[in-house]
N, C-alpha and C positions, 0 to 999 in steps of 0.2 A: 689424225687428230682433228676433231671438230671444234671450231671456235664457238663457244656458246655465249656469245656476247649479247644475247637477247636481240639478235638482229631483226626479229619480227617486231619487237617492241620499239626498237630504236634504229633508225636508218643510219648506216655507216656509209660514208661516201666511198665510191669505188676505189679511189686511190689508196685510202686507208685500208680497205679490205684487201687490196692487192699486196700492200706492205705486210699485213699480218699473214697472208697466205705465203709470202716469200720466206717466212720464218717457220713454216710448217715442218719441213724436214729436220731443222734444228730441234724443234720441240719434240718431235717423234723420237729423236736420238737420245733424249734425256732419260735418266732413270725415272720411274713412275712418280716417285716422291717429288723430284725436281720438276717434272712435267706438270704436275698439279699446281705447284707454286708458280711456275711460269704462266700457266693459264689464268690463275687467279690474278697475278700481277697485270697481265695484259688486259683482262676484263675490267679490273679496277681503273686502270689508266684510261682505257677507252671510255668508260662510263663518266670519268671526271674531266677528261681533257680532249675528247674527240673534236669539239668545236675549235679549240686552240690549235690542235694539230692541223686541221683542215685550213685554218686561216694563215698558217705559216707561209703559204704560197712560195715554197722553195722548189716546186716541180717534183719533189719526191718527199716522202713522209718519214724516212728513216731517222733523220736528225731530230725532227719534232717529236717523234715517238720516244726516242731515247732520252731527250731532255725532259719529257713528261714523266718518264719512269724515274729519272733522277729527282725531279721535283717531288714526286710522291714519296720516294725514299727519304728525302730530306725532311719532308713534313713529319714522317713517322719518327725519324731520329730526333728532331726538335721536340716533338711531343714526349718521347721517352726521356730525353735529357731533362726536360721541365719536370716530369714526374719524379725522377731521381733526386733532383734538387729539392723538391718539396718534401720528399721522405727524409732527406738529410737535415733539413732545418729543424732546430730544436723547437719543441712545442711550448 
């Protein structure tokens, strides 16, 4: 599996790239449908949170990457909940 994180356009620090590479076998073992979602998720998180992950300064990027994924998921959930509440409000 190739990470198409637009690495030519955006420089990813070697530690973060190594972290992503460590997940390669996991990603390759996923069903095609899940592999595409996994790739999209990691691409979106790296595009949005690469700087924060690099600044975590924990010596490894796993926790910062996972927290960034959780944050992105929470943002989507919050947006969806807000949209649902707006639909339920009487006009």
